[in-house]
N, C-alpha and C positions, 0 to 999 in steps of 0.2 A: 471750685479749682480756683489757686492763685495767679491773679492776671498779672503782676508784675513778673512771676516765674514764665506766667506766657510769655509774656513780652520776649524775655529772653531766651529762651528755645523757638519762637518764630523763626524762621529761614525764608530769604530769597523775597521780604517785603519788598524791595526795589523791583522786583514786577510792576507795581501798581503804577508806576513812572510810566511805563512804556503808552497804555491807551492813552492817559492823561495826554501827553506829550504830541502824542498821534493827532487828538483833540483839537490842540492849539495850534503845532503846525499846519493841517488842512486848510487853516484860516489867510496862512501864507501862499500857497498853490494860488497858480492864476486860477480867471473863473472858469474858461475853459476844464479846466481839469476840477474844479468842485465839482461842476455836472455829471462826473462820472459815477454812477450808481456805486460801484464797487469802493471805491474813496469815501463814497459819504458812508456807507456801511463800515471802514476799514479800523476808525477805534473801537466798534463794538465787539465785532470777529478778533479783536488783538486783545481787548479785555477778555472774554471768555478765552481764551488761547492761554493768556498769560493765569489768566485766574487757575484753569487745569492743571502746569505748571507749579503755580503753587502749591496748592492742594497736592501736588502728585510729593512735592518737598516738605509738606508737612501732615505727617498722620494724624494727630489733632485739630483738624482743619474746621470741621463743624463746630467747635468749640471757638478757635479764632474768629469767627464766621459769628459768633452769638447765635449759634442754631441749637444750645441747648436747651432740651423739652420743660425743665425745670421752671414751673409757674409761666407755662406757654399759654394757658389762658386765659390772665390778666394782662399780661403781654398783648395776644388777640382784644381784648375787649378794650382797654387803653390805644392800641390802633386804630381800629374801630371805629369810636369816638372822636378818636385827632380826624380821621380821614373824614365824616361826618360834617365838622366843624369846617374841613378844608374846602370840601366839597361843598358846601354852601359861601362859601367866603367866594372862591375862586368863579362860582356859578355868577352868583349876582355880579361880578368883576366884569364876566367876561358879556353878559346878558345886556346890562344896563349900562354899567362904565363904559365900557369900551367904546360901543356905539354913542354915545351921547356926548363920547371926543370926537366925534367922525372917524372912530378905527374904523379897518372892517373884519367881519364874522364870516360874510357870506361863506370863504374860502372853507372853509371846517365841514363842509358838505361834504366837498371835495377830499377827503384827506384820505389815504388809503382802510382806517379807520373805519368811516363813514362809509364807504363803500361796500368795506366786507358784510357777509350776510349779517344781518342781525343773532342771527340761532351761533354763528360763529362765534363771535366777541362778545356775546352777553349769556350767559354771565364769565362763562369756562375761559375764554381769550382773553377778555381785559385780564383775569385772575393770572391765565400764566404769563403774560406781561410784565405785569406787576412783578411780580415774584422774581422772575430774571432781572426785573430793570434794578430793583434791589440786592440781590445778589451780588449784582456786579457793582453800582456805584455809594448802595452804605456800606455792604458787607460785603467787598473783596477794595474796593477805590478807598472808601471813607475806613474803614477799620485798619489798613496796610500803611496809611499817613499818619495816625493815631500812632502807629508802635513805630514810624521814620520819624515822629515830630515830638513823640512823649505827652504825656498824659497832663502837660501843663496847661494851666488856660488855657496859653499862647498856643499850644498846640495843640489842643482839643479844638479851638474857634478856627484853627488854620486847615486842620484836617476836614470840617465841618464844610467849611468856607470852598475850599477849593474841589472837593466830591461835586455841592452844589452847582458851582461855576462849571463844572466839567459836565456834569448831566445836562443844564440848562444849554450847553455851548454844544451837544455832542452836532455832528451835522444832520442827522439824519431827523433829530428834534427840531432843528432851525428849520430843515427842508421843508419839515411838512408843519408845522407848526405857525410859519414866519416870525411877526413881531412877539405872536404869544409865548413864542420861548421864555420871554422873560418870569411868567409866571415860575418856568420852575425852576427860579433862585429859591424864591420864595420859600412851594414845595419843600427843596433841595434841604433848605436849613432847617424847616421845623421836621421836616423828618430825620435830621443828623439830631438834631435834640434829641428828639425821639427814642434816639438809638442809646445814646450815652446815660438817660433817665433810667428806660427800660432794661437797656444792656442784652436788648435780645432783637436780632433781623426781624423776627416773628410780627413786632410792633408794626414797624416799618413796612411790610411786604403788607399785613394788613389795613393800614393808613392810606398807601397806594392804590390799591384796589378796592378798599370802599368809595374815596374821592375818583377815582376814574368811570365806577359804578355810575355813581350820581351825576358825574359830567355826561358821561356817555350815553345813559337814556334822559336826562332833559333835553341836551342836543338834540338827538333823534323826534320828540316828541314837538321841541320847539320849530326845529325847521320842515316839519310834516307836511 
C-alpha cells in the first residue's frame, strides 16, 4: 500500500498531540499535584483514549500503525537482535557505570516491577508491557507525528525525537526509575530508527520486550 496515499487518507492525526502536551504540562504543576497517582498516569490514559478515537476514525488503523503481517518474521528477528544489543549495553551502564559514578541503583529493588511476583512479570507480563508501550509511543505517537511533520529528514528526526522524549519523561517512568529515566531517551531513539528501517511495529515491540527481559532477569539475579 502506498505510504503517501495512506498519509493523505489518515484522519485525526492531531490526537497524538494530546498525550504529548499532557506529559510536558505535568511538569508545570505544583509538586503536591505531581504526587497524585491519577495525574501521574494521566498522559498514558489520555494516550490510549486518543489512540482509540483515532482508530475509530481510521478503518485502516492497522496499516497506519505499521502492523502489517508481511515480513513479520524478519521484523521480529531484527527487533530481537536490537533488543539483545540494547539489553547488554544498558545492563552494563546500570550495573557498572552508574555505581562507578556514585549513582544509586538500589532503588530498583523497590520498583513495582521488582515487587510484582516473578511469574506475573516474566515472560508474559513484560511482553504485554512492551507491546502496549510500543503501540502507544512508536505506533501512535511517533507514527502520527510522522504524518503531521512529513517524511523529510527533518520531519522524521523530529518525530523520533519528540516520541523518545515523551517516552523518557512520561511521569510514571520518571516516578519509578528516577535518574535512570534518561536511558529511555536512548532506547526511544534506537526504537524509532528501527521503526523507520523496518516499517514494522512488530520490530520495536520485539526489541522492547527482549531488552526488558534481559534487564529484568539480570537485575533479579543481581539483587538476589
